[in-house]
C-alpha positions in Angstrom: 13.8 -5.5 20.2 12.9 -2.3 18.3 15.0 -3.5 15.3 13.0 -6.8 15.2 9.7 -4.9 15.4 10.8 -2.7 12.5 11.8 -5.6 10.4 8.4 -7.2 11.1 6.7 -4.0 10.0 8.7 -4.0 6.8 7.8 -7.6 6.0 4.1 -7.0 6.8 4.1 -4.0 4.5 5.5 -6.1 1.7 3.0 -8.8 2.4 0.1 -6.4 2.4 1.3 -4.7 -0.8 1.8 -7.8 -2.9 -0.9 -10.2 -1.5 -4.4 -10.3 -0.1 -3.2 -12.1 3.1 -4.7 -10.3 6.1 -2.3 -8.9 8.7 -3.6 -9.5 12.3 -2.2 -6.1 13.6 -2.2 -2.5 12.5 0.8 -1.7 10.3 2.0 1.9 10.2 2.7 3.3 6.7 5.1 5.9 5.3 7.2 6.3 2.2 10.3 5.2 4.2 8.6 2.0 5.4 7.4 1.2 1.9 10.9 1.7 0.6 12.6 -0.4 3.3 10.1 -3.2 2.7 11.7 -3.9 -0.7 14.2 -6.3 1.0 11.3 -8.7 1.6 9.7 -8.6 -1.9 11.3 -11.8 -3.0 10.5 -13.4 0.4 6.8 -12.7 -0.4 7.4 -14.4 -3.7 8.7 -17.4 -1.8 5.6 -17.6 0.2 3.3 -17.2 -2.8 5.3 -19.9 -4.6 4.9 -22.3 -1.7 1.1 -21.8 -1.6 1.0 -22.4 -5.4 3.1 -25.5 -5.1 0.8 -26.9 -2.4 -2.3 -26.2 -4.5 -0.7 -27.9 -7.4 0.2 -31.0 -5.4 -3.3 -31.4 -3.8 -5.1 -30.7 -7.1 -2.9 -33.1 -9.0 -3.9 -36.0 -6.7 -7.5 -35.0 -6.7 -7.9 -34.5 -10.5 -5.1 -34.4 -13.1 -2.2 -32.2 -14.1 -4.0 -29.9 -16.4 -6.8 -29.1 -13.9 -4.1 -28.8 -11.2 -2.2 -26.1 -13.1 -5.4 -24.1 -13.8 -6.5 -24.3 -10.1 -2.9 -23.2 -9.1 -3.1 -20.2 -11.5 -6.5 -19.3 -10.1 -5.2 -19.5 -6.5 -2.2 -17.3 -7.5 -4.4 -14.6 -8.9 -6.7 -14.7 -5.8 -3.7 -14.7 -3.4 -2.0 -11.7 -5.1 -5.1 -9.8 -6.4 -3.5 -10.1 -9.9 -1.1 -7.4 -8.8 1.7 -8.1 -11.2 -0.7 -9.2 -14.0 -2.3 -5.8 -13.8 1.1 -4.2 -14.4 1.7 -6.5 -17.2 -1.5 -5.6 -19.1 -0.9 -1.8 -18.4 2.6 -2.1 -20.0 1.3 -4.1 -23.0 -1.4 -1.4 -23.6 0.9 1.6 -23.1 3.8 0.4 -25.2 1.6 -1.2 -27.8 -0.7 1.7 -28.3 1.5 4.7 -27.3 4.3 6.6 -29.0 6.6 8.8 -27.1 7.1 9.0 -23.3 4.1 11.2 -22.5 1.6 9.2 -24.5 3.0 5.9 -23.1 2.7 7.1 -19.5 -0.8 8.5 -20.1 -2.1 5.1 -21.4 -0.2 3.3 -18.6 -2.2 5.0 -15.8 -5.5 4.2 -17.5 -7.2 1.4 -15.5 -9.1 0.1 -18.5 -7.6 -2.9 -20.4 -7.2 -2.5 -24.1 -6.6 -4.9 -27.0 -2.9 -5.2 -26.4 -3.3 -5.9 -22.7 -6.0 -8.5 -23.3 -4.1 -10.3 -26.0 -0.9 -10.1 -24.0 -2.4 -11.6 -20.8 -4.1 -14.4 -22.7 -0.8 -15.3 -24.4 1.1 -15.0 -21.1 -1.3 -17.4 -19.3 -1.2 -19.8 -22.2 2.6 -19.8 -22.1 2.6 -20.4 -18.3 0.1 -23.2 -18.6 1.8 -25.1 -21.4 5.3 -24.6 -19.8 4.1 -26.0 -16.5 2.3 -28.8 -18.2 5.5 -29.8 -20.0 7.5 -29.6 -16.8 4.9 -31.5 -14.8 4.8 -34.3 -17.3 8.4 -34.9 -16.5 8.3 -34.7 -12.7 5.5 -33.1 -10.7 7.5 -32.9 -7.4 10.4 -31.2 -9.2 7.9 -28.9 -10.8 6.7 -27.8 -7.4 10.2 -26.7 -6.5 10.5 -24.9 -9.8 7.3 -23.0 -9.2 8.6 -21.8 -5.8 11.9 -20.8 -7.3 10.4 -19.1 -10.3 8.1 -16.9 -8.1 11.0 -16.0 -5.8 13.6 -15.4 -8.4 11.3 -13.4 -10.6 10.4 -11.0 -7.8 14.1 -10.7 -6.9 15.0 -9.9 -10.5 12.2 -7.4 -10.8 13.3 -5.7 -7.6 16.8 -5.3 -9.0 15.4 -2.7 -11.4 15.4 -0.3 -8.5 19.2 -0.6 -8.4 19.9 -0.7 -12.1 17.5 1.8 -13.6 15.9 5.2 -12.9 12.4 5.5 -11.6 10.1 7.5 -13.9 7.6 9.7 -12.1 4.1 9.5 -13.3 3.1 12.6 -15.3 0.2 13.0 -13.0 1.9 12.8 -9.6 -1.4 12.9 -7.7 -2.3 9.5 -9.3 1.0 7.8 -8.7 0.8 4.5 -6.9 2.9 3.9 -3.7 6.1 2.2 -4.7 9.5 1.4 -3.3 11.7 3.1 -5.8 14.9 4.1 -3.9 17.8 1.6 -3.7 18.8 0.6 -0.2 22.3 -0.5 0.8 23.9 -3.8 -0.4 22.8 -5.6 2.8 19.1 -5.3 1.8 19.9 -6.8 -1.6 21.7 -9.7 0.1 18.7 -10.3 2.4 16.5 -10.4 -0.7 18.8 -12.8 -2.6 18.9 -15.2 0.4 15.3 -16.1 -0.4 16.5 -17.2 -3.9 19.2 -19.4 -2.3 16.6 -20.9 0.1 14.4 -21.7 -2.9 17.3 -23.4 -4.7 17.6 -25.7 -1.7 14.2 -27.1 -2.5 15.4 -28.3 -5.9 19.3 -28.5 -5.8 19.9 -28.8 -9.6 22.8 -26.7 -10.8 21.3 -26.4 -14.2 18.6 -24.1 -12.8 21.3 -21.5 -12.4 21.3 -21.2 -16.2 17.5 -20.8 -16.1 18.0 -18.0 -13.6 20.6 -16.4 -15.9 18.2 -16.5 -18.8 15.5 -14.8 -16.7 17.9 -12.1 -15.7 19.0 -11.5 -19.3 15.3 -11.0 -20.1 15.2 -8.3 -17.4 18.3 -6.7 -18.9 16.5 -6.6 -22.3 13.3 -5.2 -20.9 15.2 -2.6 -18.9 17.0 -1.5 -22.0 13.6 -1.2 -23.8 12.0 0.8 -21.0 15.0 3.1 -20.7 14.9 3.7 -24.5 11.2 4.7 -24.6 10.4 6.3 -21.2 13.9 6.8 -19.6 13.5 4.2 -16.9 10.9 2.1 -15.1 7.5 2.6 -13.4 5.7 0.3 -11.0 3.8 -1.3 -13.8 7.1 -2.1 -15.5 8.2 -4.0 -12.4 5.0 -6.1 -12.6 5.7 -6.7 -16.3 9.3 -7.8 -15.5 8.1 -10.1 -12.8 5.6 -11.9 -15.0 7.9 -12.2 -18.0 10.9 -13.4 -15.9 8.7 -16.0 -14.2 7.8 -17.5 -17.6 11.4 -17.2 -18.8 12.4 -19.3 -15.8 10.0 -22.0 -16.7 11.2 -21.9 -20.3 14.8 -21.9 -19.3 14.2 -24.9 -17.1 12.7 -26.7 -20.1 15.7 -25.9 -22.2 18.3 -27.1 -19.6 16.4 -30.2 -18.8 16.2 -31.1 -22.5 19.7 -30.3 -23.6 22.0 -30.5 -20.5 
């Protein structure tokens, strides 16, 4: 019974950390709990993806595809508090405007959005919109499944950075954000990956495995870039990876649907 209670606490911690969904009970917090909650990061992505898919479906039948995609993107930002988007803009600003590890990390912790971040997020949203528009014009129902899978897979892929790269401590430790940054055992990774398998059941198309592979290759490239310039990853880097791999999954789906 205690084990089940602990797992519920870990899941609730992940849900509170990545979304604005209220938890109806008090959840204890510690660095250990935060770290153990990482096994449920992708499961939170599955939930967020399902909400987005429902919003797209309802909006599509009320209006049209373009408006439905915009409303879905708005609902996603409201649901997550733009958590990953914030990390994306911070990384764009820091790597775009900084040179050297210390300067990059200094800019990264600045809450203000600069030119690189503003340009980056506009282009990212544009790419999301037109990718989903192209997919939706082929099949809206299949696109709903792809949205769920993209949100789940991108969070799983982003989470694997904890296992494959070194966490870089903020130069101002007092301002470091809480973050799960220590790899757990292989069982935790399996629990996380099961969410991806569940998502694949919503749209059983083997070609999407190739889209997943493209997204993961994108993570490998970003991981190499982060390691080269700052020696590893930060929490903002994880947000950047999630956003980019989500879009890469959409683009990968377009490629495999067109050529395979």
